[in-house]
Every structure is written in C-alpha cells, then in structure tokens.
TORPA-4810 file (N, C-alpha, C, O; in nm, 3 decimals):
<nodes>
NODE_1_7.924_1.069_2.005_7.962_0.960_1.919_7.855_0.852_1.925_7.802_0.820_2.031_X
NODE_2_7.823_0.797_1.809_7.722_0.691_1.799_7.781_0.556_1.834_7.896_0.527_1.801_X
NODE_3_7.699_0.471_1.904_7.750_0.336_1.930_7.747_0.252_1.803_7.654_0.264_1.723_X
NODE_4_7.844_0.171_1.784_7.854_0.083_1.669_7.768_-0.041_1.697_7.775_-0.100_1.805_X
NODE_5_7.688_-0.078_1.599_7.603_-0.195_1.615_7.692_-0.317_1.627_7.783_-0.338_1.548_X
NODE_6_7.664_-0.397_1.728_7.742_-0.518_1.748_7.857_-0.498_1.846_7.920_-0.594_1.888_X
NODE_7_7.884_-0.374_1.882_7.991_-0.350_1.977_7.929_-0.351_2.115_7.883_-0.247_2.164_X
NODE_8_7.928_-0.465_2.178_7.869_-0.478_2.310_7.979_-0.515_2.408_8.087_-0.560_2.369_X
NODE_9_7.949_-0.496_2.531_8.047_-0.529_2.635_8.055_-0.679_2.653_7.976_-0.754_2.596_X
NODE_10_8.151_-0.724_2.732_8.170_-0.867_2.752_8.049_-0.934_2.818_8.019_-1.049_2.789_X
NODE_11_7.981_-0.863_2.907_7.864_-0.920_2.972_7.752_-0.943_2.872_7.688_-1.048_2.874_X
NODE_12_7.727_-0.847_2.785_7.623_-0.860_2.684_7.657_-0.973_2.586_7.568_-1.047_2.544_X
NODE_13_7.783_-0.987_2.551_7.826_-1.093_2.461_7.807_-1.229_2.526_7.762_-1.324_2.462_X
NODE_14_7.841_-1.239_2.655_7.825_-1.366_2.727_7.677_-1.402_2.737_7.641_-1.518_2.718_X
NODE_15_7.591_-1.304_2.768_7.447_-1.330_2.777_7.390_-1.373_2.643_7.305_-1.462_2.635_X
NODE_16_7.436_-1.309_2.537_7.391_-1.345_2.403_7.433_-1.488_2.369_7.354_-1.563_2.312_X
NODE_17_7.556_-1.526_2.403_7.606_-1.661_2.377_7.526_-1.764_2.457_7.490_-1.869_2.405_X
NODE_18_7.498_-1.733_2.584_7.419_-1.825_2.667_7.279_-1.841_2.610_7.226_-1.952_2.605_X
NODE_19_7.220_-1.732_2.568_7.086_-1.738_2.509_7.086_-1.820_2.381_6.992_-1.896_2.355_X
NODE_20_7.191_-1.804_2.300_7.200_-1.879_2.175_7.212_-2.029_2.202_7.144_-2.110_2.139_X
NODE_21_7.299_-2.067_2.295_7.318_-2.208_2.330_7.189_-2.265_2.389_7.150_-2.377_2.357_X
NODE_22_7.123_-2.189_2.476_6.997_-2.236_2.535_6.890_-2.257_2.428_6.810_-2.350_2.437_X
NODE_23_6.889_-2.170_2.328_6.793_-2.185_2.219_6.824_-2.310_2.137_6.732_-2.382_2.097_X
NODE_24_6.952_-2.335_2.111_6.989_-2.454_2.034_6.956_-2.582_2.109_6.905_-2.677_2.050_X
NODE_25_6.984_-2.585_2.238_6.961_-2.706_2.316_6.815_-2.719_2.355_6.755_-2.826_2.339_X
NODE_26_6.757_-2.613_2.405_6.620_-2.620_2.456_6.514_-2.596_2.351_6.397_-2.627_2.374_X
NODE_27_6.552_-2.541_2.238_6.455_-2.508_2.133_6.373_-2.626_2.086_6.250_-2.618_2.087_X
NODE_28_6.437_-2.737_2.044_6.358_-2.851_1.997_6.267_-2.908_2.105_6.153_-2.945_2.079_X
NODE_29_6.319_-2.914_2.228_6.236_-2.969_2.336_6.120_-2.877_2.366_6.008_-2.924_2.384_X
NODE_30_6.144_-2.747_2.371_6.036_-2.652_2.399_5.934_-2.651_2.287_5.813_-2.644_2.313_X
NODE_31_5.980_-2.659_2.163_5.886_-2.662_2.050_5.803_-2.789_2.054_5.683_-2.786_2.026_X
NODE_32_5.865_-2.900_2.087_5.793_-3.026_2.096_5.692_-3.023_2.209_5.580_-3.070_2.194_X
NODE_33_5.732_-2.967_2.323_5.641_-2.958_2.437_5.522_-2.869_2.405_5.413_-2.891_2.458_X
NODE_34_5.541_-2.771_2.319_5.430_-2.684_2.282_5.327_-2.756_2.197_5.209_-2.722_2.202_X
NODE_35_5.368_-2.857_2.119_5.275_-2.926_2.030_5.220_-3.056_2.088_5.122_-3.110_2.036_X
NODE_36_5.282_-3.109_2.193_5.233_-3.230_2.258_5.156_-3.193_2.383_5.194_-3.100_2.455_X
NODE_37_5.049_-3.264_2.409_4.976_-3.236_2.532_5.047_-3.304_2.648_5.132_-3.390_2.627_X
NODE_38_5.014_-3.266_2.770_5.084_-3.321_2.888_5.077_-3.474_2.897_5.171_-3.536_2.945_X
NODE_39_4.967_-3.534_2.853_4.956_-3.679_2.857_5.060_-3.744_2.766_5.120_-3.845_2.801_X
NODE_40_5.081_-3.685_2.649_5.181_-3.739_2.557_5.322_-3.723_2.613_5.404_-3.813_2.602_X
NODE_41_5.348_-3.607_2.675_5.480_-3.587_2.735_5.503_-3.684_2.850_5.614_-3.733_2.869_X
NODE_42_5.398_-3.711_2.927_5.410_-3.807_3.037_5.436_-3.947_2.983_5.513_-4.023_3.041_X
NODE_43_5.371_-3.980_2.873_5.389_-4.110_2.810_5.532_-4.127_2.758_5.593_-4.233_2.773_X
NODE_44_5.584_-4.022_2.697_5.718_-4.027_2.641_5.825_-4.031_2.749_5.927_-4.098_2.734_X
NODE_45_5.803_-3.959_2.857_5.904_-3.949_2.961_6.018_-3.859_2.917_6.005_-3.780_2.823_X
NODE_46_6.128_-3.872_2.984_6.246_-3.791_2.950_6.314_-3.851_2.827_6.314_-3.972_2.809_X
NODE_47_6.372_-3.766_2.743_6.445_-3.818_2.627_6.558_-3.911_2.671_6.636_-3.878_2.761_X
NODE_48_6.567_-4.027_2.606_6.667_-4.128_2.644_6.792_-4.120_2.557_6.890_-4.190_2.585_X
NODE_49_6.790_-4.039_2.456_6.905_-4.030_2.366_6.955_-3.887_2.355_6.908_-3.797_2.425_X
NODE_50_7.049_-3.870_2.267_7.102_-3.737_2.241_7.020_-3.671_2.131_6.977_-3.738_2.038_X
NODE_51_6.997_-3.540_2.140_6.926_-3.472_2.031_7.003_-3.487_1.900_7.126_-3.477_1.897_X
NODE_52_6.930_-3.510_1.792_6.992_-3.527_1.661_6.967_-3.404_1.577_6.872_-3.330_1.600_X
NODE_53_7.053_-3.382_1.479_7.034_-3.272_1.385_7.107_-3.305_1.255_7.187_-3.399_1.248_X
NODE_54_7.078_-3.226_1.155_7.146_-3.239_1.027_7.118_-3.371_0.956_7.007_-3.425_0.963_X
NODE_55_7.219_-3.421_0.889_7.208_-3.544_0.811_7.177_-3.664_0.898_7.104_-3.755_0.857_X
NODE_56_7.233_-3.666_1.019_7.205_-3.776_1.111_7.056_-3.781_1.147_6.999_-3.889_1.157_X
NODE_57_6.995_-3.665_1.165_6.851_-3.658_1.196_6.769_-3.708_1.078_6.675_-3.785_1.097_X
NODE_58_6.803_-3.667_0.957_6.730_-3.710_0.838_6.741_-3.861_0.819_6.642_-3.928_0.790_X
NODE_59_6.862_-3.914_0.836_6.884_-4.057_0.820_6.806_-4.137_0.923_6.739_-4.235_0.890_X
NODE_60_6.814_-4.096_1.049_6.745_-4.168_1.156_6.593_-4.155_1.141_6.520_-4.250_1.170_X
NODE_61_6.545_-4.040_1.097_6.401_-4.021_1.075_6.352_-4.119_0.969_6.249_-4.184_0.989_X
NODE_62_6.422_-4.131_0.858_6.383_-4.224_0.753_6.392_-4.369_0.800_6.310_-4.452_0.762_X
NODE_63_6.491_-4.398_0.882_6.506_-4.534_0.935_6.388_-4.571_1.025_6.330_-4.678_1.011_X
NODE_64_6.353_-4.482_1.118_6.242_-4.510_1.209_6.109_-4.510_1.133_6.024_-4.596_1.158_X
NODE_65_6.092_-4.416_1.042_5.968_-4.412_0.963_5.955_-4.536_0.875_5.844_-4.578_0.842_X
NODE_66_6.067_-4.595_0.836_6.065_-4.718_0.757_6.021_-4.840_0.837_5.987_-4.943_0.779_X
NODE_67_6.022_-4.830_0.969_5.979_-4.940_1.055_5.830_-4.936_1.084_5.774_-5.030_1.141_X
NODE_68_5.765_-4.825_1.044_5.624_-4.807_1.078_5.536_-4.814_0.954_5.574_-4.770_0.846_X
NODE_69_5.416_-4.870_0.972_5.319_-4.887_0.865_5.236_-4.759_0.851_5.196_-4.699_0.951_X
NODE_70_5.210_-4.718_0.728_5.122_-4.605_0.702_4.980_-4.646_0.744_4.932_-4.751_0.701_X
NODE_71_4.913_-4.565_0.827_4.778_-4.604_0.871_4.672_-4.593_0.761_4.562_-4.645_0.777_X
NODE_72_4.705_-4.527_0.651_4.608_-4.509_0.543_4.625_-4.616_0.436_4.531_-4.688_0.405_X
NODE_73_4.745_-4.627_0.380_4.764_-4.719_0.268_4.809_-4.857_0.313_4.796_-4.953_0.236_X
NODE_74_4.860_-4.873_0.432_4.893_-4.998_0.499_4.988_-5.090_0.424_5.045_-5.180_0.485_X
NODE_75_5.007_-5.071_0.298_5.103_-5.153_0.226_5.240_-5.086_0.220_5.337_-5.146_0.174_X
NODE_76_5.247_-4.963_0.265_5.372_-4.887_0.260_5.415_-4.846_0.399_5.334_-4.839_0.492_X
NODE_77_5.543_-4.819_0.412_5.592_-4.765_0.538_5.561_-4.616_0.542_5.528_-4.555_0.439_X
NODE_78_5.573_-4.558_0.659_5.552_-4.414_0.674_5.655_-4.338_0.590_5.626_-4.232_0.536_X
NODE_79_5.776_-4.393_0.580_5.882_-4.328_0.502_5.848_-4.324_0.353_5.886_-4.229_0.284_X
NODE_80_5.777_-4.426_0.303_5.749_-4.436_0.160_5.614_-4.380_0.119_5.590_-4.358_0.000_X
NODE_81_5.527_-4.356_0.214_5.390_-4.316_0.182_5.380_-4.166_0.150_5.439_-4.084_0.220_X
NODE_82_5.306_-4.132_0.044_5.286_-3.990_0.011_5.163_-3.930_0.082_5.136_-3.811_0.066_X
NODE_83_5.090_-4.010_0.159_4.965_-3.964_0.220_4.993_-3.864_0.332_5.096_-3.871_0.399_X
NODE_84_4.901_-3.770_0.351_4.917_-3.664_0.451_4.936_-3.717_0.593_5.025_-3.668_0.663_X
NODE_85_4.855_-3.815_0.639_4.878_-3.864_0.776_5.019_-3.923_0.794_5.080_-3.904_0.899_X
NODE_86_5.068_-3.992_0.695_5.202_-4.050_0.704_5.307_-3.939_0.708_5.405_-3.949_0.782_X
NODE_87_5.287_-3.835_0.628_5.382_-3.724_0.628_5.381_-3.651_0.763_5.485_-3.608_0.811_X
NODE_88_5.261_-3.638_0.823_5.251_-3.576_0.955_5.321_-3.663_1.059_5.389_-3.611_1.148_X
NODE_89_5.305_-3.794_1.048_5.374_-3.884_1.140_5.526_-3.872_1.123_5.600_-3.874_1.221_X
NODE_90_5.570_-3.860_1.000_5.714_-3.849_0.974_5.770_-3.719_1.034_5.880_-3.718_1.089_X
NODE_91_5.693_-3.611_1.024_5.737_-3.485_1.084_5.744_-3.497_1.237_5.836_-3.444_1.300_X
NODE_92_5.648_-3.568_1.295_5.649_-3.586_1.440_5.766_-3.674_1.481_5.830_-3.648_1.584_X
NODE_93_5.795_-3.777_1.403_5.912_-3.862_1.430_6.038_-3.776_1.428_6.123_-3.788_1.516_X
NODE_94_6.049_-3.690_1.329_6.166_-3.604_1.317_6.179_-3.512_1.438_6.288_-3.495_1.492_X
NODE_95_6.067_-3.454_1.481_6.072_-3.365_1.597_6.108_-3.441_1.725_6.183_-3.391_1.808_X
NODE_96_6.056_-3.562_1.740_6.087_-3.641_1.859_6.236_-3.679_1.862_6.300_-3.671_1.966_X
NODE_97_6.289_-3.719_1.748_6.431_-3.754_1.741_6.519_-3.631_1.762_6.625_-3.640_1.826_X
NODE_98_6.477_-3.517_1.709_6.553_-3.394_1.728_6.554_-3.353_1.875_6.650_-3.290_1.920_X
NODE_99_6.450_-3.388_1.949_6.443_-3.354_2.091_6.520_-3.453_2.178_6.536_-3.431_2.298_X
NODE_100_6.568_-3.563_2.118_6.651_-3.656_2.193_6.583_-3.785_2.233_6.639_-3.863_2.310_X
NODE_101_6.462_-3.810_2.183_6.394_-3.935_2.216_6.455_-4.048_2.133_6.493_-4.029_2.018_X
NODE_102_6.463_-4.167_2.194_6.524_-4.281_2.127_6.427_-4.345_2.028_6.307_-4.315_2.028_X
NODE_103_6.480_-4.432_1.943_6.399_-4.502_1.844_6.287_-4.581_1.913_6.172_-4.577_1.869_X
NODE_104_6.322_-4.651_2.021_6.222_-4.732_2.092_6.116_-4.644_2.156_5.999_-4.683_2.160_X
NODE_105_6.154_-4.527_2.208_6.055_-4.436_2.266_5.958_-4.387_2.159_5.837_-4.379_2.183_X
NODE_106_6.010_-4.355_2.041_5.926_-4.307_1.932_5.830_-4.418_1.887_5.711_-4.393_1.869_X
NODE_107_5.882_-4.539_1.869_5.796_-4.650_1.827_5.690_-4.680_1.932_5.574_-4.704_1.898_X
NODE_108_5.728_-4.678_2.058_5.631_-4.703_2.166_5.525_-4.594_2.170_5.408_-4.621_2.197_X
NODE_109_5.566_-4.471_2.145_5.472_-4.358_2.144_5.362_-4.380_2.039_5.244_-4.366_2.069_X
NODE_110_5.402_-4.415_1.918_5.304_-4.438_1.811_5.226_-4.568_1.834_5.110_-4.578_1.795_X
NODE_111_5.290_-4.665_1.897_5.223_-4.791_1.924_5.108_-4.773_2.022_5.007_-4.844_2.014_X
NODE_112_5.122_-4.679_2.115_5.011_-4.655_2.209_4.892_-4.593_2.138_4.778_-4.614_2.180_X
NODE_113_4.915_-4.518_2.033_4.805_-4.456_1.959_4.742_-4.550_1.857_4.620_-4.553_1.844_X
NODE_114_4.824_-4.626_1.786_4.776_-4.707_1.674_4.775_-4.858_1.703_4.720_-4.935_1.625_X
NODE_115_4.834_-4.899_1.813_4.845_-5.040_1.842_4.969_-5.099_1.776_5.040_-5.030_1.703_X
NODE_116_4.994_-5.226_1.803_5.114_-5.289_1.750_5.110_-5.302_1.598_5.212_-5.326_1.534_X
NODE_117_4.992_-5.285_1.541_4.975_-5.292_1.396_5.062_-5.188_1.324_5.095_-5.205_1.206_X
NODE_118_5.098_-5.081_1.394_5.175_-4.973_1.331_5.315_-5.020_1.292_5.378_-4.961_1.205_X
NODE_119_5.364_-5.125_1.356_5.497_-5.178_1.322_5.486_-5.264_1.196_5.396_-5.348_1.186_X
NODE_120_5.576_-5.244_1.103_5.577_-5.328_0.982_5.619_-5.470_1.015_5.566_-5.565_0.957_X
NODE_121_5.712_-5.487_1.108_5.754_-5.620_1.153_5.711_-5.636_1.297_5.755_-5.561_1.384_X
NODE_122_5.625_-5.733_1.324_5.580_-5.751_1.462_5.695_-5.798_1.551_5.789_-5.863_1.506_X
NODE_123_5.684_-5.764_1.680_5.785_-5.809_1.775_5.776_-5.962_1.787_5.666_-6.017_1.792_X
NODE_124_5.888_-6.030_1.791_5.884_-6.177_1.804_5.857_-6.221_1.948_5.946_-6.274_2.014_X
NODE_125_5.736_-6.197_1.994_5.697_-6.237_2.130_5.548_-6.268_2.132_5.472_-6.219_2.049_X
NODE_126_5.507_-6.348_2.228_5.366_-6.382_2.242_5.310_-6.451_2.118_5.376_-6.536_2.059_X
NODE_127_5.188_-6.413_2.080_5.123_-6.473_1.965_5.197_-6.440_1.835_5.190_-6.516_1.739_X
NODE_128_5.268_-6.328_1.832_5.344_-6.291_1.712_5.454_-6.391_1.681_5.505_-6.394_1.569_X
NODE_129_5.491_-6.472_1.778_5.593_-6.574_1.753_5.547_-6.669_1.643_5.630_-6.724_1.571_X
NODE_130_5.416_-6.688_1.630_5.362_-6.774_1.525_5.403_-6.720_1.389_5.439_-6.797_1.299_X
NODE_131_5.397_-6.588_1.372_5.432_-6.525_1.244_5.579_-6.551_1.212_5.615_-6.569_1.095_X
NODE_132_5.662_-6.553_1.313_5.804_-6.574_1.291_5.840_-6.723_1.276_5.930_-6.757_1.199_X
NODE_133_5.769_-6.811_1.348_5.806_-6.952_1.349_5.732_-7.036_1.246_5.783_-7.140_1.204_X
NODE_134_5.613_-6.995_1.204_5.534_-7.075_1.110_5.608_-7.100_0.978_5.606_-7.214_0.931_X
NODE_135_5.672_-7.002_0.917_5.745_-7.031_0.793_5.856_-7.136_0.813_5.878_-7.221_0.727_X
NODE_136_5.924_-7.130_0.926_6.028_-7.230_0.954_5.967_-7.369_0.974_6.022_-7.469_0.928_X
NODE_137_5.854_-7.374_1.042_5.787_-7.503_1.063_5.740_-7.561_0.929_5.752_-7.681_0.906_X
NODE_138_5.686_-7.477_0.841_5.641_-7.524_0.710_5.759_-7.574_0.626_5.747_-7.674_0.555_X
NODE_139_5.871_-7.506_0.634_5.991_-7.549_0.562_6.037_-7.685_0.614_6.070_-7.774_0.535_X
NODE_140_6.041_-7.701_0.745_6.081_-7.829_0.803_5.985_-7.941_0.763_6.028_-8.052_0.733_X
NODE_141_5.854_-7.912_0.762_5.755_-8.011_0.720_5.775_-8.050_0.574_5.768_-8.168_0.540_X
NODE_142_5.800_-7.952_0.488_5.825_-7.980_0.346_5.948_-8.068_0.326_5.945_-8.161_0.246_X
NODE_143_6.053_-8.038_0.398_6.175_-8.119_0.387_6.149_-8.261_0.434_6.196_-8.357_0.373_X
NODE_144_6.073_-8.275_0.543_6.041_-8.409_0.595_5.958_-8.487_0.495_5.981_-8.606_0.475_X
NODE_145_5.859_-8.422_0.430_5.776_-8.492_0.331_5.857_-8.536_0.210_5.838_-8.647_0.160_X
NODE_146_5.945_-8.451_0.163_6.029_-8.487_0.048_6.122_-8.603_0.085_6.140_-8.695_0.006_X
NODE_147_6.180_-8.598_0.204_6.269_-8.706_0.247_6.193_-8.837_0.259_6.245_-8.942_0.222_X
NODE_148_6.072_-8.833_0.311_5.990_-8.954_0.324_5.956_-9.011_0.187_5.959_-9.133_0.167_X
NODE_149_5.925_-8.923_0.093_5.888_-8.965_-0.042_6.007_-9.031_-0.112_5.992_-9.132_-0.181_X
NODE_150_6.125_-8.972_-0.093_6.246_-9.028_-0.156_6.277_-9.165_-0.097_6.315_-9.257_-0.170_X
NODE_151_6.261_-9.179_0.035_6.287_-9.308_0.099_6.186_-9.413_0.056_6.222_-9.531_0.046_X
NODE_152_6.061_-9.375_0.031_5.956_-9.469_-0.005_5.965_-9.512_-0.152_5.902_-9.612_-0.190_X
NODE_153_6.039_-9.441_-0.234_6.050_-9.474_-0.377_6.122_-9.607_-0.393_6.212_-9.638_-0.315_X
NODE_154_6.084_-9.688_-0.493_6.151_-9.818_-0.513_6.298_-9.795_-0.547_6.333_-9.712_-0.631_X
NODE_155_6.382_-9.872_-0.479_6.526_-9.858_-0.496_6.582_-9.956_-0.599_6.692_-9.937_-0.651_X
NODE_156_6.505_-10.062_-0.626_6.555_-10.167_-0.716_6.531_-10.130_-0.861_6.419_-10.095_-0.901_X
NODE_157_6.637_-10.138_-0.939_6.624_-10.118_-1.084_6.582_-10.251_-1.145_6.616_-10.357_-1.092_X
NODE_158_6.508_-10.249_-1.256_6.466_-10.376_-1.318_6.588_-10.455_-1.365_6.690_-10.399_-1.407_X
NODE_159_6.575_-10.587_-1.356_6.686_-10.673_-1.400_6.693_-10.673_-1.552_6.603_-10.623_-1.619_X
NODE_160_6.799_-10.730_-1.604_6.818_-10.734_-1.749_6.709_-10.813_-1.820_6.666_-10.775_-1.928_X
NODE_161_6.664_-10.922_-1.759_6.557_-11.004_-1.820_6.425_-10.928_-1.822_6.354_-10.931_-1.922_X
NODE_162_6.392_-10.861_-1.711_6.266_-10.785_-1.704_6.267_-10.672_-1.806_6.166_-10.645_-1.870_X
NODE_163_6.381_-10.607_-1.819_6.394_-10.496_-1.914_6.379_-10.546_-2.057_6.312_-10.482_-2.139_X
NODE_164_6.440_-10.659_-2.089_6.430_-10.716_-2.224_6.286_-10.756_-2.254_6.238_-10.732_-2.365_X
NODE_165_6.217_-10.817_-2.158_6.076_-10.856_-2.178_5.988_-10.733_-2.199_5.897_-10.735_-2.282_X
NODE_166_6.016_-10.628_-2.125_5.938_-10.504_-2.140_5.959_-10.444_-2.279_5.863_-10.403_-2.344_X
NODE_167_6.082_-10.440_-2.324_6.110_-10.385_-2.457_6.042_-10.467_-2.566_5.988_-10.411_-2.661_X
NODE_168_6.044_-10.599_-2.552_5.979_-10.686_-2.650_5.829_-10.661_-2.654_5.771_-10.656_-2.763_X
NODE_169_5.767_-10.644_-2.541_5.624_-10.617_-2.534_5.590_-10.483_-2.599_5.488_-10.472_-2.667_X
NODE_170_5.675_-10.381_-2.579_5.652_-10.250_-2.642_5.665_-10.261_-2.793_5.585_-10.201_-2.865_X
NODE_171_5.762_-10.337_-2.844_5.779_-10.353_-2.988_5.657_-10.421_-3.050_5.610_-10.380_-3.156_X
NODE_172_5.605_-10.524_-2.984_5.486_-10.593_-3.037_5.366_-10.500_-3.041_5.290_-10.501_-3.138_X
NODE_173_5.349_-10.419_-2.937_5.233_-10.329_-2.933_5.245_-10.220_-3.038_5.143_-10.175_-3.092_X
NODE_174_5.365_-10.177_-3.067_5.385_-10.073_-3.168_5.385_-10.130_-3.309_5.374_-10.056_-3.406_X
NODE_175_5.396_-10.261_-3.320_5.390_-10.325_-3.449_5.519_-10.320_-3.526_5.517_-10.326_-3.649_X
NODE_176_5.632_-10.310_-3.458_5.757_-10.310_-3.532_5.826_-10.441_-3.533_5.932_-10.455_-3.592_X
</nodes>
C-alpha cells in the first residue's frame, strides 16, 4: 500500500508545526541579519518592540518613513519620494519594523548614517531649540511692536472748533 501524501505521524506533524512557527517568528530577524553587517546589528541592539506584519506594518512603515527626509530630493519625506535611495530606505524601514525594532531604534539607525539632517523635524534640544523657539519669539516681538505703536498713537480727537477750521481751509483751497 502506498503512503498518502500528508499523512504523517503526530511527531512529524509537531516538528512541521514547530518549524513553521520558528520560520514565522525567526524569519524576519534572520533575513534582516543576513542583509545587515555585524556593526549595524550591534548598533541596533535587540529589537525593542513586537514584530509587525500586515496592514499594521504598512501603516507604521509609512509613518516612520514620513518622519525622514529623502537624502536625494531633500524636499520630500522618504515616504513621498519616488527616488531609488528613498525607496531602498523605505524597504529597510519595513524590514526593521517587521523584525521588531521600535520607531526610535529605526530613526536612530538612519541618524547614525545620515546625521540628524535625516529627520524632517529636528529634535527640540540643544541648538535645534532655536528652530522651535525663534518663531514664537518673533511673534511675541511683533505683538509688542504693534502694542507699542497703538499706545503711541494720539488719543485725542480734534475739537469741534479745530474740525470746523480745518473744513473751512479745505473749502477755500478747493475753491468752493
């Protein structure tokens, strides 16, 4: 009698299930480790989040890529850029998130390669605080200048006699 394909014993079924689960869990990490050199893996450290997949992975990939500047066109985020380097960065972001790395780990990873310039919004710390506070300071200065100007404007309206004399002078000059 021929064995039926798929008819395996309980031990073979259990081993197959364990192998399948190990592939699902370890697959993204192993694939990522194959494409990253040891220095990059050391820089990243252990994944700080849960591995993502499906729609959640796509959404989070676009969110993180939207926080990063395209190194080629610089006016667009990695999520919006059609350039090849940006698309490669987006694929790497997706692989890192699928392996369980957090948003901050991914941003820090790219920041070590490209510098803080890679972030579309600079961190509000150090010298970057100027970028965040200067617009507020300019707004406050503008409000102060307008308030000073309003206070310095003459508050007294002309009296009835002054107004009548002014009107008479205008009529004479116009010849009416």
